[in-house]
C-alpha positions as CSV (number, residue, x, y, z in Angstrom):
1,M,4.8,-86.5,20.2
2,S,1.0,-86.3,19.3
3,Q,-0.6,-88.2,17.0
4,W,-1.8,-86.1,14.1
5,D,-4.9,-88.1,12.1
6,A,-7.4,-85.4,9.7
7,G,-9.3,-84.3,12.5
8,K,-6.8,-83.0,14.7
9,L,-5.4,-81.6,11.5
10,L,-9.0,-80.1,10.2
11,A,-9.2,-79.1,14.3
12,L,-5.9,-77.0,14.0
13,S,-6.8,-75.4,10.2
14,G,-10.2,-73.6,11.7
15,Q,-9.4,-72.8,14.8
16,Y,-9.2,-69.5,13.7
17,W,-13.1,-68.8,14.0
18,H,-12.2,-69.4,17.3
19,T,-10.0,-66.5,17.6
20,C,-12.1,-64.3,15.3
21,T,-15.1,-65.0,17.6
22,L,-13.3,-64.4,20.3
23,H,-11.9,-61.1,19.0
24,A,-14.8,-59.6,17.4
25,G,-16.7,-60.2,21.2
26,V,-13.7,-57.7,22.6
27,K,-13.9,-55.3,19.1
28,L,-17.3,-54.6,20.0
29,E,-17.2,-54.7,23.5
30,I,-19.7,-57.5,24.3
31,F,-18.8,-58.4,27.3
32,T,-18.5,-54.8,28.5
33,W,-21.6,-54.1,27.7
34,I,-23.2,-56.5,29.0
35,D,-21.2,-56.8,33.0
36,G,-23.0,-57.9,35.5
37,D,-26.4,-57.9,34.2
38,Q,-28.2,-60.8,31.6
39,V,-29.2,-59.0,28.4
40,T,-31.5,-60.0,25.1
41,A,-30.0,-59.9,21.6
42,R,-32.6,-57.4,20.4
43,E,-31.5,-55.5,24.0
44,L,-28.0,-55.6,23.1
45,S,-27.8,-55.0,19.4
46,R,-29.8,-51.6,20.2
47,Q,-27.2,-50.8,23.0
48,I,-23.9,-51.1,20.9
49,R,-26.2,-50.4,17.2
50,V,-25.1,-53.8,15.5
51,D,-27.3,-56.2,13.5
52,E,-29.6,-58.2,15.3
53,R,-29.3,-61.4,13.1
54,G,-25.5,-60.5,13.7
55,V,-24.9,-60.3,17.3
56,T,-27.5,-63.3,17.8
57,A,-25.4,-65.5,15.9
58,L,-22.0,-63.5,17.8
59,L,-23.5,-64.6,21.3
60,D,-24.6,-67.7,20.7
61,A,-21.2,-69.1,19.4
62,L,-19.3,-66.7,22.3
63,S,-22.0,-69.5,24.8
64,A,-20.7,-72.5,22.7
65,L,-17.6,-71.4,23.5
66,G,-18.0,-71.2,27.0
67,L,-17.4,-67.4,27.2
68,L,-21.3,-66.5,28.1
69,V,-24.3,-68.2,29.5
70,K,-27.1,-68.6,28.0
71,T,-30.6,-68.9,29.9
72,G,-33.9,-68.3,27.7
73,T,-33.1,-65.9,25.7
74,R,-31.0,-64.1,27.7
75,Y,-27.3,-63.7,27.7
76,A,-24.7,-63.2,30.8
77,N,-21.2,-63.4,31.8
78,T,-19.2,-66.4,33.4
79,P,-16.9,-65.2,36.2
80,E,-14.1,-65.3,33.7
81,S,-14.9,-63.6,31.3
82,R,-16.6,-60.8,33.7
83,D,-12.9,-60.8,35.2
84,F,-10.7,-60.7,32.1
85,L,-12.5,-59.3,29.3
86,V,-14.9,-56.4,30.9
87,K,-13.4,-53.5,30.6
88,H,-12.9,-51.8,33.8
89,S,-11.9,-54.6,35.9
90,P,-8.2,-55.0,37.0
91,H,-7.8,-58.5,35.1
92,Y,-8.7,-57.0,32.1
93,I,-6.5,-58.0,28.9
94,G,-8.8,-57.0,26.1
95,F,-6.1,-54.7,24.9
96,M,-3.7,-58.1,24.4
97,I,-6.3,-59.3,22.8
98,M,-7.3,-56.7,20.4
99,H,-3.1,-56.3,19.8
100,H,-3.5,-60.2,18.5
101,H,-6.5,-59.1,16.5
102,H,-4.1,-56.7,14.6
103,L,-1.6,-59.1,13.8
104,V,-4.5,-61.5,11.9
105,E,-3.9,-59.3,9.3
106,P,-0.5,-59.7,8.5
107,W,-0.2,-63.2,10.3
108,S,-2.5,-64.7,7.0
109,R,0.9,-62.8,5.4
110,L,3.3,-65.8,6.9
111,D,4.0,-67.8,3.0
112,E,5.1,-64.0,2.0
113,A,7.5,-63.5,4.7
114,V,8.8,-67.1,4.6
115,R,9.5,-66.4,0.7
116,S,11.4,-63.1,1.4
117,G,12.6,-63.5,4.3
118,H,11.4,-59.9,5.4
119,S,8.6,-58.4,7.5
120,V,5.3,-57.8,5.8
121,S,3.5,-56.2,8.9
122,G,4.9,-52.6,6.8
123,K,1.8,-52.8,4.8
124,V,-0.1,-52.7,7.3
125,V,-1.9,-48.9,8.5
126,R,-0.5,-48.0,12.0
127,D,-2.9,-46.0,14.8
128,D,-3.6,-45.0,18.0
129,D,-5.6,-47.8,18.6
130,R,-2.8,-50.6,17.4
131,R,-0.8,-48.5,19.3
132,E,-2.7,-48.7,22.6
133,S,-3.4,-52.1,22.2
134,F,0.6,-52.9,22.1
135,L,1.2,-50.6,24.8
136,M,-1.8,-51.9,27.2
137,G,-1.0,-55.3,26.0
138,M,2.1,-55.6,27.3
139,F,1.6,-53.6,30.3
140,N,-0.9,-56.2,30.8
141,M,1.3,-59.3,30.0
142,A,3.6,-57.7,32.8
143,M,1.3,-56.8,35.3
144,A,0.4,-60.1,35.2
145,I,4.3,-61.5,35.6
146,A,6.0,-59.1,38.1
147,P,4.6,-59.1,41.1
148,Q,5.4,-62.9,41.2
149,V,9.4,-62.3,39.4
150,S,9.7,-59.1,42.4
151,R,9.2,-61.0,45.3
152,E,11.3,-64.5,44.0
153,I,14.1,-63.0,43.0
154,D,16.5,-61.3,45.7
155,L,17.7,-57.8,45.3
156,K,18.6,-57.6,49.1
157,G,21.7,-54.8,49.1
158,K,20.8,-53.9,45.3
159,T,19.7,-49.6,45.5
160,R,19.9,-49.3,41.9
161,F,17.7,-51.0,39.2
162,L,18.3,-50.2,35.6
163,D,14.8,-51.2,33.7
164,L,15.9,-51.1,29.8
165,G,13.7,-50.7,27.3
166,G,11.4,-51.1,30.3
167,G,8.1,-48.9,28.2
168,P,6.1,-48.1,31.3
169,G,8.1,-49.3,33.7
170,T,6.1,-52.7,35.3
171,Y,9.4,-53.9,36.4
172,A,10.8,-51.1,38.0
173,I,7.7,-50.5,40.1
174,H,7.6,-54.2,41.2
175,F,11.1,-54.4,42.2
176,C,10.6,-50.8,43.9
177,L,7.2,-51.8,45.6
178,A,9.3,-54.8,46.8
179,N,12.6,-53.3,48.1
180,P,11.7,-50.5,49.4
181,E,15.6,-49.1,49.4
182,L,15.8,-49.5,45.4
183,H,15.8,-46.5,43.3
184,G,15.0,-47.1,38.9
185,T,15.6,-45.9,36.1
186,V,13.4,-46.6,33.0
187,A,15.6,-46.3,29.9
188,D,13.2,-46.3,26.9
189,L,12.7,-44.4,23.2
190,P,11.4,-40.6,24.3
191,S,8.1,-41.0,22.7
192,T,7.7,-44.0,26.0
193,R,7.6,-40.9,28.7
194,P,4.4,-40.4,28.9
195,F,2.8,-43.3,29.3
196,A,5.8,-44.3,31.9
197,E,5.5,-41.0,33.7
198,K,1.5,-41.6,34.6
199,T,2.5,-44.9,35.3
200,I,5.1,-44.6,37.5
201,A,3.0,-41.8,39.4
202,R,-0.3,-44.0,39.5
203,F,1.9,-46.0,41.8
204,E,2.7,-43.0,44.2
205,L,6.8,-43.9,42.9
206,S,7.4,-40.9,40.8
207,H,10.5,-40.1,43.9
208,R,12.4,-43.5,43.7
209,I,11.7,-44.3,39.4
210,R,13.0,-41.9,37.0
211,F,12.2,-42.0,33.5
212,M,15.8,-41.4,31.0
213,P,15.2,-41.2,27.7
214,C,17.6,-43.6,25.7
215,N,17.8,-45.6,22.1
216,Y,20.0,-48.2,23.8
217,L,21.1,-49.1,19.8
218,K,22.7,-46.2,19.3
219,E,23.5,-44.9,22.7
220,E,25.6,-45.9,25.8
221,V,23.7,-46.2,28.6
222,E,24.0,-43.1,31.3
223,G,24.1,-43.9,35.2
224,T,25.8,-47.0,36.7
225,Y,23.5,-49.4,38.5
226,D,23.5,-52.7,40.5
227,V,20.7,-54.5,38.4
228,A,20.1,-54.1,35.0
229,W,16.7,-55.9,34.1
230,L,16.3,-56.5,30.1
231,S,12.3,-58.0,29.8
232,H,11.5,-58.8,26.2
233,I,13.9,-56.4,24.1
234,L,16.1,-58.9,22.8
235,H,12.9,-60.9,20.9
236,G,12.9,-57.7,18.5
237,E,16.1,-57.0,17.6
238,G,19.2,-59.2,15.4
239,P,21.8,-61.2,17.3
240,H,24.3,-58.8,16.4
241,D,22.2,-55.7,17.9
242,C,21.4,-58.1,20.7
243,E,25.1,-58.2,21.6
244,I,25.3,-54.9,22.0
245,I,22.3,-54.3,23.9
246,I,23.5,-56.6,26.8
247,K,27.1,-55.0,26.4
248,R,25.9,-51.8,26.6
249,A,23.5,-52.8,30.0
250,A,26.1,-54.5,31.2
251,S,29.2,-51.4,30.6
252,A,26.5,-49.8,33.0
253,L,26.5,-52.2,36.3
254,V,28.9,-51.8,38.4
255,A,31.4,-54.7,39.7
256,G,29.3,-57.5,41.1
257,G,26.3,-56.0,39.4
258,I,23.7,-58.9,38.1
259,L,21.8,-58.7,34.5
260,F,18.8,-60.2,33.9
261,V,17.3,-61.2,30.2
262,H,13.5,-62.0,30.0
263,D,12.5,-63.2,27.2
264,F,10.8,-66.5,25.5
265,I,13.7,-69.1,24.9
266,L,14.2,-71.9,23.0
267,N,15.3,-74.7,24.0
268,N,18.8,-75.3,22.7
269,T,17.8,-77.1,19.2
270,A,15.5,-75.0,18.8
271,D,12.2,-77.1,18.1
272,G,10.3,-76.0,21.1
273,P,8.4,-74.5,23.3
274,L,5.9,-74.7,21.2
275,F,5.3,-70.6,22.4
276,P,8.7,-69.3,21.6
277,A,8.7,-71.0,18.2
278,L,6.2,-69.7,16.9
279,F,6.4,-66.5,18.4
280,Y,9.9,-66.7,16.5
281,L,7.1,-66.8,13.2
282,N,5.6,-63.6,14.6
283,M,9.6,-61.6,14.7
284,L,9.4,-62.6,11.3
285,I,6.2,-61.6,10.3
286,N,6.8,-58.1,12.2
287,T,10.4,-57.7,12.2
288,E,13.2,-57.1,9.9
289,K,15.9,-59.3,12.1
290,G,13.9,-59.8,15.3
291,R,13.9,-63.4,16.6
292,S,13.6,-66.3,19.3
293,Y,16.6,-67.3,20.7
294,T,17.8,-70.3,22.6
295,E,19.5,-70.6,26.3
296,G,22.7,-70.8,24.4
297,Q,22.6,-68.3,22.2
298,I,21.6,-66.0,24.9
299,R,24.4,-67.5,27.2
300,E,26.7,-66.6,24.6
301,M,25.9,-63.1,24.8
302,M,26.4,-62.6,28.0
303,K,29.9,-64.1,28.4
304,K,31.0,-61.9,25.5
305,A,29.4,-59.0,27.5
306,G,32.3,-59.8,30.0
307,L,29.7,-61.9,32.8
308,H,30.2,-64.5,34.2
309,H,27.7,-66.8,36.8
310,I,25.4,-67.2,33.9
311,E,22.4,-69.6,35.1
312,R,19.2,-69.7,34.7
313,L,16.5,-69.1,36.7
314,P,13.7,-71.6,37.9
315,F,11.0,-69.1,36.6
316,K,8.0,-70.2,33.9
317,G,6.0,-67.9,32.9
318,P,3.0,-68.4,31.7
319,T,4.1,-68.2,28.0
320,D,6.7,-70.6,28.3
321,S,8.8,-67.1,28.7
322,G,12.3,-67.9,31.2
323,I,14.9,-65.5,33.0
324,M,18.9,-65.9,32.4
325,V,21.1,-64.0,34.9
326,G,24.9,-63.0,34.9
327,M,27.1,-61.0,36.9
328,K,29.8,-58.8,36.3
């Protein structure tokens, strides 16, 4: 256990200064405007129409954080900033950063959420920018994990794959790319359809992956499948609804079918790892019943759905996500 002192506590308390500096850089598209060039504060202030004093302070702070390199009066991206923070880069994570930015205001009300036990995010105005940053952020994060997961999980002999609550179908896409005999179904709310079909078409898989409108909390899942994949949908729901989701997914499996649950998984004492523990607070703030679940809780839900040979795979995601698997 780390030893806290006054300095470390104050550093933790002020960490949001770093966060807000990064958020401002991404929101103003500083890194994208600079791209592969070297620019002065004056040049950039004219390009993006901001105050010269303000942008100078921001550029210097971003340089101090190691996100820009300052040479004389000119600023350039680091290789990492150009890779992850320039909008046209294939590894851009700015949408997820903007999603985090949109969560800052409700997170500042954490004490209210703790007092009431209810979400406080309903007071925040929701708009197209927030929706885009959330959907694209989820897509970007899944794109960072899905290629690895689809290579490590053996689906040989399986032909029908259900991506339940799959959003744009990122996992269905990569499992199909890794398994030529596999056909996928992405089941999610109708509003997700345009984004999903556009993403699937981008990977030239429209002939193998279909979108199926489905509210898995209110209706049974149509069809039968060899594999059901549930990624990051349990944490948005309460225990009762999670049991319903897993049961409906399991009911759609053939005998011998496999169900995977990918989520932020707490240890069985619920005091770690750190990210899943903090994520529970995020769910308290932003949902009425969502939470992080322990490995034991997920195991019990899978058992209630009639699954057996339940185990946790050795996979560990960049934010301590894990994968549970069970057989019907």
